[in-house]
Each structure stands twice: as C-alpha cells, then as structure tokens.
C-alpha positions in Angstrom: -231.8 -133.8 164.1 -232.3 -130.2 163.2 -230.5 -127.7 160.9 -229.4 -124.2 161.9 -228.8 -121.6 159.2 -227.4 -118.2 159.9 -225.6 -115.4 158.0 -222.2 -114.0 158.9 -219.9 -111.6 157.0 -217.2 -113.1 154.8 -214.3 -112.0 157.0 -215.8 -113.6 160.1 -216.4 -116.8 158.1 -212.9 -116.8 156.8 -211.3 -116.3 160.2 -213.6 -118.9 161.8 -212.8 -121.4 159.1 -209.0 -120.8 159.7 -209.5 -121.4 163.5 -211.4 -124.6 162.8 -208.7 -125.8 160.5 -206.1 -125.1 163.2 -208.1 -127.4 165.5 -208.3 -130.0 162.7 -212.1 -129.7 162.7 -214.6 -128.4 160.2 -216.4 -125.2 161.0 -219.7 -127.1 161.1 -218.2 -129.5 163.7 -217.1 -126.5 165.9 -220.4 -124.7 165.5 -222.3 -127.9 166.4 -220.1 -128.4 169.5 -220.7 -124.8 170.6 -224.4 -125.2 170.2 -224.3 -128.3 172.3 -222.3 -126.4 174.9 -224.9 -123.6 174.9 -227.7 -126.2 175.3 -225.8 -127.8 178.3 -225.3 -124.4 179.9 -229.1 -123.7 179.5 -230.0 -127.0 181.1 -227.7 -126.2 184.0 -229.0 -122.6 184.3 -232.6 -123.9 184.3 -231.8 -126.5 187.0 -230.0 -123.9 189.1 -232.8 -121.3 188.6 -235.2 -123.6 190.3 -232.7 -124.3 193.1 -232.2 -120.5 193.5 -236.0 -119.9 193.6 -236.4 -122.7 196.2 -233.7 -121.3 198.4 -235.2 -117.9 198.1 -238.6 -119.2 199.1 -237.2 -121.0 202.1 -235.3 -117.9 203.2 -238.4 -115.8 202.9 -240.3 -118.2 205.0 -237.7 -118.1 207.8 -237.5 -114.3 207.5 -241.3 -114.1 208.0 -241.1 -116.5 211.0 -238.3 -114.5 212.6 -240.4 -111.3 212.1 -243.3 -113.0 213.9 -245.5 -112.9 210.8 -246.1 -116.6 210.5 -246.1 -119.8 212.6 -244.8 -123.2 211.5 -247.1 -126.1 212.4 -246.5 -129.8 212.4 -247.6 -132.0 209.6 -250.2 -133.6 211.9 -251.6 -130.1 212.8 -251.7 -129.1 209.1 -253.6 -132.3 208.2 -256.1 -131.7 211.1 -256.7 -128.2 209.8 -257.1 -129.3 206.2 -259.6 -132.0 207.3 -261.6 -129.4 209.1 -261.6 -127.1 206.1 -262.6 -129.9 203.8 -265.5 -130.8 206.1 -266.6 -127.1 206.1 -266.3 -127.0 202.4 -268.4 -130.1 202.0 -271.1 -128.6 204.2 -271.0 -125.4 202.1 -269.8 -123.3 205.0 -266.8 -121.8 203.3 
C-alpha cells in the first residue's frame, strides 16, 4: 500500500467532506475509490492505445499495398528470403 498526500483549500475540503458524508463514506474512502477509478481508466487507455497503434499500422500497410508501394509475400517466401540473407550474412557478404 502507498499513501498519497495533497493540499486543497479549506472550502474545497469542507464541501468534499459534506459530499462524502452524504454518501455515508469518509473523504478518504471516496478519494481512494476515485484514485482506483483513475488507475483503471489508465489501464484501459494503455490497452486501447496499443490496439489503436496496431490498427493504425495495419491500415498503413494496406494503404501502402493499395498504392503499389509494397508487396505482401507468403510466410514460406519470407522464410526463404530470411534464410538466404542469413547465409549471406554468415559468409560476410552483407
């Protein structure tokens, strides 16, 4: 567990405490819950950020293909090309 300390003005604290009491919770409980909600939002954001990046990369690849800038090859062709490059590298020809 960790502790968070922050300063707020007295009026904000008074109003927040009243709101907490209205919910039958302590201000600490409500602040902890809000911090947990923020952390959950961040986890979701980070997960979605990668999904967005991946979708963007895929779209860019298809856009490049549609523009005739690249070609897609089979996995077998890619493996054959990589094997050839590895042989050349081992022979010091790259």
